[in-house]
C-alpha positions in Angstrom: 142.9 148.1 27.1 146.6 147.7 26.9 149.0 150.5 25.7 151.3 148.5 24.6 149.1 145.6 23.1 146.0 147.5 22.6 144.5 144.3 21.1 144.8 142.6 24.0 141.9 143.6 25.8 139.9 144.0 22.3 136.6 141.4 22.5 135.4 140.8 18.8 132.5 139.6 17.0 133.2 137.7 13.3 130.1 137.4 10.9 131.0 135.4 8.0 128.8 132.5 5.8 132.0 131.2 4.8 132.6 128.6 7.1 136.7 127.9 6.4 137.1 132.4 6.6 135.1 132.5 9.5 137.3 129.9 11.3 140.3 131.6 9.5 139.6 134.9 10.9 138.4 133.8 14.4 141.6 131.5 14.6 143.8 134.7 14.2 142.0 137.0 15.7 142.6 135.1 18.8 146.2 135.2 18.4 145.8 138.7 19.6 142.6 139.8 20.6 141.1 139.2 24.6 137.9 136.8 23.1 136.2 136.3 19.9 132.7 135.1 19.3 131.6 134.3 15.7 128.0 133.9 13.6 127.0 132.8 10.0 125.1 135.8 9.0 123.8 138.8 10.1 120.6 137.7 12.0 123.2 135.6 14.1 125.2 138.6 14.5 122.7 140.7 15.5 121.9 138.3 18.0 125.4 137.5 18.9 125.7 141.3 19.4 123.1 142.0 21.7 124.1 139.1 23.7 127.9 139.7 24.2 128.3 143.5 23.7 131.2 143.3 21.5 134.3 145.7 21.2 133.8 145.5 17.7 132.5 143.3 14.6 134.2 142.5 11.8 131.6 141.4 9.3 130.9 140.7 5.4 128.4 142.2 3.4 126.8 140.0 1.6 125.4 136.5 3.1 121.9 134.6 3.6 119.5 135.6 6.2 120.4 138.4 6.7 122.7 140.7 4.8 126.0 142.5 6.6 124.6 145.6 5.8 121.5 145.2 7.3 123.0 144.1 10.6 125.3 147.0 10.3 121.9 149.4 9.7 120.2 147.7 13.0 123.2 148.2 15.0 123.8 152.0 13.6 120.6 152.5 14.5 121.1 152.7 18.2 124.4 153.3 18.8 126.1 155.4 15.8 129.4 155.1 16.6 129.8 151.3 17.5 132.9 150.3 15.4 132.6 148.2 12.3 134.9 146.8 9.5 133.6 144.8 6.4 135.8 142.0 4.0 135.3 142.8 0.4 136.6 141.1 -2.6 135.4 144.6 -4.4 133.2 142.4 -6.6 130.0 144.6 -5.7 130.3 148.5 -5.5 127.4 149.4 -4.6 127.6 147.1 -1.4 130.6 149.0 -0.9 128.9 152.3 -1.1 126.1 151.5 0.8 128.4 150.5 3.9 130.1 153.8 3.4 127.3 155.5 4.2 126.5 153.4 6.8 129.8 155.1 8.2 131.8 151.8 8.9 135.2 151.9 10.1 137.2 150.4 7.2 137.0 147.4 5.0 139.8 144.4 4.8 140.2 143.6 1.1 139.6 139.7 0.5 141.7 137.4 0.3 142.7 138.4 3.9 146.1 139.0 4.5 147.0 138.6 8.4 149.2 141.6 8.2 146.3 143.6 7.1 144.1 142.2 9.5 146.0 143.0 12.7 146.8 146.5 11.1 143.4 147.4 10.6 142.3 145.8 14.2 145.4 148.0 16.1 144.1 151.1 14.0 140.5 150.7 15.7 141.7 149.2 19.0 144.0 152.7 19.2 141.1 154.7 18.6 138.5 153.5 21.3 141.6 153.5 23.1 141.8 157.1 23.2 138.3 157.4 23.1 138.0 156.0 26.3 140.6 157.7 27.8 139.4 160.8 26.4 136.4 160.1 28.2 137.9 159.5 31.3 139.7 162.2 31.2 136.6 164.1 30.6 134.5 162.3 33.5 137.8 162.8 35.7 137.6 166.8 34.6 133.8 166.8 35.3 134.0 165.0 38.3 137.0 167.4 39.8 135.0 170.6 38.4 132.0 169.2 40.3 134.1 168.4 43.5 136.1 172.0 43.4 132.0 173.4 42.8 131.3 171.5 46.0 134.1 172.6 47.5 133.4 176.3 46.8 130.1 176.4 47.9 130.9 174.8 50.9 133.2 177.8 51.6 131.0 180.1 50.5 128.0 178.6 52.7 130.7 178.4 55.6 131.5 182.2 54.8 127.9 183.5 54.8 126.9 181.3 58.0 130.2 183.1 59.5 128.6 186.4 58.6 125.4 185.6 58.9 126.4 184.3 62.9 128.6 187.6 63.2 125.4 189.9 62.9 123.0 188.0 64.1 121.9 187.3 67.4 122.1 183.2 67.8 119.1 182.6 70.0 116.4 184.6 68.6 118.1 185.1 64.9 117.0 188.7 64.9 120.4 191.3 64.1 122.8 191.6 66.7 123.8 195.0 67.9 127.0 195.4 65.7 124.4 194.6 62.2 121.9 197.1 64.3 124.2 199.6 64.6 125.4 199.5 60.8 121.6 199.8 59.5 121.2 202.8 61.5 124.5 204.4 60.5 123.0 203.6 56.6 119.2 204.7 57.5 120.8 207.9 59.3 122.5 208.4 56.1 119.2 207.6 54.1 117.2 209.7 56.2 120.1 212.8 56.1 120.0 212.7 52.1 116.5 212.7 51.9 115.6 215.2 54.5 113.3 212.3 56.1 113.0 211.1 59.8 113.1 207.9 61.6 112.6 206.6 65.0 114.8 204.1 67.2 112.7 202.5 69.8 114.8 200.9 72.7 112.6 198.5 74.2 113.1 196.4 77.6 111.2 192.9 78.7 109.6 193.8 81.7 110.1 191.2 84.5 112.2 189.1 82.4 114.7 188.2 85.6 111.5 187.5 87.7 110.8 184.7 84.9 114.4 183.5 84.0 115.0 183.0 87.6 111.7 181.6 88.4 111.2 178.6 85.4 115.2 178.8 84.6 117.7 179.9 81.5 115.8 177.3 78.9 112.4 179.2 79.9 113.9 182.7 79.3 115.0 181.4 76.0 111.9 180.7 75.0 109.9 183.7 75.9 113.1 185.9 74.0 112.3 184.0 70.8 108.6 184.2 71.2 108.9 187.8 71.4 111.7 188.0 68.9 108.7 186.3 66.4 105.9 188.7 68.1 108.4 192.1 67.6 108.6 190.7 64.1 105.0 190.4 63.0 104.7 193.8 64.1 106.9 195.6 61.9 107.0 196.7 58.1 109.4 195.2 55.9 111.9 197.9 55.7 112.2 198.4 59.3 115.1 196.7 61.5 114.5 194.7 64.8 117.1 193.6 66.9 118.1 191.9 69.7 121.1 193.9 71.8 121.1 191.2 74.2 119.3 190.4 77.6 115.8 191.2 77.3 116.9 194.5 75.2 115.4 195.0 71.5 115.7 197.5 69.7 113.4 198.9 66.3 114.7 201.4 63.1 111.4 203.2 61.5 112.4 204.4 58.5 110.7 206.7 56.5 108.6 208.6 59.1 105.8 211.2 58.1 104.2 211.9 61.4 104.6 210.6 65.2 101.4 208.8 64.6 103.3 206.4 62.3 105.6 205.7 65.3 102.8 205.7 67.6 100.6 203.1 65.8 103.2 200.7 65.7 104.5 200.8 69.2 100.8 199.9 70.3 100.7 197.2 68.3 103.6 196.2 69.9 102.5 196.3 73.1 98.8 194.5 72.1 100.7 191.4 71.1 102.2 191.4 74.2 98.8 191.1 76.1 98.8 187.9 75.0 99.6 185.2 77.0 103.0 183.1 76.4 102.6 179.7 77.1 105.6 178.0 78.4 106.1 174.8 80.4 102.4 174.2 80.9 102.3 177.9 82.4 100.5 181.1 81.1 102.8 184.3 81.3 101.6 188.0 80.7 105.1 189.9 80.1 105.2 193.5 78.6 107.6 196.0 77.2 108.9 199.5 78.6 109.6 201.6 75.3 111.6 204.1 74.5 111.6 206.1 71.6 114.1 208.9 70.0 113.9 210.6 66.7 116.3 211.4 64.5 117.0 214.9 63.9 115.2 216.3 66.7 117.0 213.9 69.1 120.5 213.1 67.8 122.0 212.9 64.7 124.3 210.1 65.4 123.6 206.4 66.1 125.3 206.2 69.6 123.2 209.7 70.9 119.8 207.9 69.2 120.5 204.5 70.6 121.3 206.6 74.4 118.1 208.5 74.2 115.4 206.0 73.1 117.4 204.0 76.2 116.7 207.2 78.6 113.2 207.6 77.6 112.8 203.9 78.3 114.0 204.1 82.1 111.5 207.4 82.1 108.1 204.4 81.3 110.1 202.2 84.2 109.7 204.7 86.5 106.2 205.2 85.5 105.0 201.9 86.0 106.3 200.2 82.7 104.2 198.6 80.2 103.8 201.8 77.8 106.0 204.3 75.9 107.6 207.3 76.1 109.2 210.0 73.2 112.4 211.3 74.4 113.0 214.8 76.2 116.2 216.7 77.3 116.0 215.8 80.7 115.6 212.1 80.3 119.3 212.6 79.3 119.6 213.9 83.2 117.6 211.6 85.1 119.5 208.7 83.4 122.8 209.6 84.5 121.2 210.4 87.7 119.8 206.7 87.6 123.6 205.5 87.0 125.1 207.4 89.3 122.1 206.1 92.1 122.7 202.6 91.1 126.6 202.9 91.7 125.9 204.9 94.9 123.9 201.9 95.6 126.2 199.0 95.6 128.6 201.0 97.8 125.9 201.4 100.3 125.7 197.9 100.4 129.5 197.0 100.7 129.7 199.7 103.0 126.6 198.9 105.3 125.0 202.4 105.1 121.7 200.8 105.5 119.3 201.3 108.8 116.4 199.7 109.7 113.4 201.7 110.8 110.1 200.1 112.6 106.7 201.2 112.7 104.4 199.9 115.2 101.0 198.1 114.6 98.0 198.8 116.9 95.0 196.7 118.1 92.4 199.0 118.4 90.3 197.3 120.6 92.4 196.6 123.1 94.9 199.2 122.4 98.0 197.1 122.4 100.8 197.1 120.1 100.6 193.6 118.2 104.0 194.1 116.1 105.7 196.3 114.2 107.0 196.4 110.5 110.3 196.7 109.8 111.4 199.6 106.9 114.9 200.0 105.4 116.2 203.3 105.1 119.4 204.1 103.5 121.5 206.5 105.5 123.6 208.2 102.4 126.9 209.9 103.9 126.4 213.0 101.7 122.6 212.9 101.4 121.5 211.6 104.8 118.5 209.3 105.0 117.2 208.5 101.7 113.8 207.0 101.4 112.8 203.6 100.5 110.4 204.8 96.9 113.6 206.4 95.9 116.1 202.8 96.0 113.9 200.2 96.4 112.5 200.1 92.4 116.2 200.7 91.4 117.1 197.7 93.4 115.0 195.3 92.2 115.1 196.5 88.2 119.1 195.4 88.9 118.9 192.4 91.2 120.2 194.1 94.6 117.0 193.9 96.4 118.1 190.4 96.8 120.9 191.4 98.9 119.1 194.1 100.4 116.3 191.2 101.5 118.9 189.5 102.9 120.3 192.2 105.2 116.7 192.9 106.3 115.6 189.8 107.3 118.6 189.2 109.3 119.3 192.7 111.0 115.1 192.6 112.1 115.4 189.1 113.3 118.5 189.9 115.0 116.5 192.7 116.9 114.1 191.0 118.1 115.7 188.2 119.7 117.8 191.3 121.6 114.6 192.9 122.6 112.5 189.5 123.5 115.8 188.9 125.9 115.4 192.4 127.1 112.0 191.1 128.3 110.5 193.3 125.8 108.1 192.2 123.3 106.8 194.1 120.2 104.6 191.5 119.1 105.3 190.3 115.6 108.0 191.2 113.3 106.7 191.6 110.0 109.2 191.7 106.9 108.3 192.6 103.1 109.5 190.0 100.6 110.0 191.0 96.9 109.5 188.5 94.2 113.2 188.0 93.3 113.5 187.1 96.7 111.2 184.5 97.0 112.0 183.0 93.5 115.6 182.5 95.0 116.3 178.9 95.1 117.6 178.8 98.2 115.1 181.0 99.8 113.6 178.7 102.2 117.0 177.4 103.7 117.3 180.8 104.1 114.8 181.1 106.3 115.4 178.1 108.1 119.0 178.9 109.0 117.9 182.3 110.2 115.4 180.2 112.5 118.3 178.1 113.9 120.8 180.6 113.9 119.1 182.8 116.2 116.9 180.8 117.7 113.8 182.5 117.0 110.1 181.4 117.4 108.7 181.8 114.4 105.4 182.0 115.0 107.0 185.7 115.9 107.5 186.3 111.8 105.3 187.4 109.6 106.3 187.6 105.7 104.3 190.3 103.3 104.1 189.1 99.9 102.2 191.9 97.1 99.3 190.4 95.7 100.8 191.1 92.3 104.1 189.2 93.0 102.0 186.1 93.8 99.8 186.1 90.8 103.4 186.6 88.6 103.5 182.9 89.5 100.8 181.6 91.3 101.7 178.1 91.3 104.7 178.5 92.2 103.8 180.9 95.0 101.6 178.8 96.7 104.0 176.1 97.0 106.7 178.8 98.3 103.9 180.0 100.8 103.0 176.8 102.1 106.6 175.6 102.9 106.8 179.0 104.9 103.6 178.3 106.7 105.1 174.8 107.8 107.8 176.3 109.6 105.3 178.2 111.3 105.6 181.6 110.1 102.5 183.8 109.4 101.8 185.5 105.9 100.2 188.9 104.7 98.9 190.4 101.5 100.5 193.2 101.2 98.6 196.3 99.1 95.5 194.0 99.0 92.9 195.9 96.4 96.0 197.3 93.7 96.8 194.0 92.0 94.5 191.2 90.5 94.4 188.5 92.5 92.1 186.0 91.5 89.6 184.4 94.4 90.5 180.7 93.5 94.1 181.3 93.6 93.4 183.4 97.3 91.6 180.8 98.7 94.2 178.3 98.0 96.8 180.6 99.2 98.2 179.8 103.2 98.0 183.4 104.4 96.9 184.4 107.7 96.3 188.3 106.6 95.2 191.0 104.3 96.9 194.1 104.7 94.6 197.3 102.8 96.7 199.3 101.0 97.1 203.0 102.2 96.0 204.4 98.7 92.5 203.3 99.5 92.8 204.6 103.2 94.2 207.8 102.0 90.8 210.0 100.6 88.9 208.3 103.6 86.3 209.7 104.4 86.1 212.2 101.4 86.2 209.7 98.4 83.0 207.3 98.7 84.6 204.8 95.9 87.7 204.4 98.4 85.4 204.0 101.2 83.3 201.4 99.4 86.6 199.5 98.2 87.4 199.5 101.7 84.1 198.1 103.2 84.1 195.4 100.1 88.3 194.3 101.3 87.2 194.0 104.9 84.0 191.7 104.2 85.9 189.6 102.1 88.7 188.8 104.6 85.8 187.6 107.4 84.6 185.5 104.7 87.6 184.0 103.9 88.5 183.9 107.7 91.5 186.0 107.6 93.0 188.7 109.7 92.5 192.4 108.0 94.9 195.5 109.0 95.1 198.8 107.7 98.3 200.6 106.9 98.6 204.7 105.9 96.0 205.4 108.8 96.9 209.4 109.1 93.4 210.9 111.0 90.7 210.1 113.5 88.1 210.0 111.0 90.1 207.3 109.0 90.9 205.3 112.1 86.9 206.1 113.3 85.8 204.5 109.6 88.2 201.4 110.1 86.9 200.4 113.4 83.1 200.8 112.5 83.8 198.5 109.9 85.5 196.1 111.5 89.0 196.6 110.9 90.7 197.1 114.4 94.4 196.4 113.0 96.2 199.6 112.0 99.2 200.9 110.8 100.0 204.7 110.3 101.4 208.2 111.2 98.3 209.0 113.0 99.4 206.6 115.5 103.7 206.2 115.2 105.6 207.2 112.6 108.8 204.7 111.5 111.3 205.1 113.6 114.9 204.3 114.5 116.3 201.4 117.0 116.8 203.9 119.5 113.9 205.6 119.6 111.9 202.7 119.1 112.8 201.0 121.8 112.2 204.4 123.9 109.0 204.0 122.7 108.5 200.2 123.7 109.7 200.3 127.0 107.4 203.5 127.4 104.3 201.9 126.1 104.8 198.6 127.1 
């Protein structure tokens, strides 16, 4: 509607039964308004109102068929604010009072003067314009408020999301280290105020690196997510479980009444982890090594509790994993020693402090040396010779075992070629392989390069892998071992009888030999169970057409027992202790 001429956009409906007055009004209004419609009575007027939707109606009161008042009453029934002007000659005051009760917007006295008509229409038009502008302003204000509210909500959501991301692990959606430490500090304050106990559990996922390296990071991430959900299902609502990073999780247990409360939850977690996890059509069994520290006994600060729980967790790792351990004071010393040993081990690799020892393997039926096992020793500059049992588990945990295995393979092959060139034939070279080495993507390439570079007959090499390593991912192990077998390399299962081999998988493996673990040999002939187990392993090897060798033979009685039961290949202190290159070469020259 135009502010300078408010009538210019007005649409008007004239309702008048006298034709001359109706035409006059229509003509005059047509000079100012945008459009004019007319009707001869109230009925026609109501129909025109419904059809044309005018902005205003000018109507007479008394008309045939339907009066102006009745038409106004029907319009106001569903549109109470619709503007209506009436024309009247004041001949019937009762009609005028009725019109006033219907809240008409004014009247024009007959005979109608042009000036009065225009003034009255302009007043109504300005009122309509003001209402329209007010409604527009209200609409604009409402839209602005809605937009502002949306922007504020987006800002709030963004801030909340940023806060969540800053305090939660992006992969598992568990609290991260920052939020965990904040909650632990709050829990300590609460425990101190009300003289309560709380427990911190430090949980490390066993063998996670092997799964990650075997199936890739996507599968590793899926495993971590699955583990996170399992942990959430095991704890109380008042507890906090967090992921510190990698394969490390932590748990705060508040309001602890007695240690059995902690043990119950810990055992529940360990039980949940016994259920297999399916990833990429493979089933995996995972476990936790869990260290536990208590407030206030084991520390009164978040840092101390976390450090001591970590130390207790490493004790579990050292003792075989898949268990829990409460913190004791000596663990701090052991944790420090472990950190120091790791540093020394890294330096040992850089400084070439390792040395290969060799232990002879004999065939008792011919009394000949059939091969030797290469055994690594750490020649520490201050400590002297460090046995493998003290550093190999740490090397496996840290991944350093891959570099160590690489060194052992190359060093052993180089030495074998050197002996063969001298006319010394020590038989077959047995090399131990770790699971991590077996899982490296370029492992087969490494082996073929060594064979090609040093021109060694692959039939001179035996790779030893433990059955527990194979069974972690038997399908992949079968594929890799088959590739090694195709190269002409012999394969042996080391420490046989200590794992959980499936006979169906054992039949599929391209292996040539079983190696009876020394734990079964050690107590022969005193332990009848060990003797029976050993007999069974020997019989199984014969049934599978596999060679059999026993390690850890230390007495004449053990040697005789093995021979009597069909195991002629042996290795152990009774025959020959592991010796350095220099000493073993003297032995070979004398023996051969």
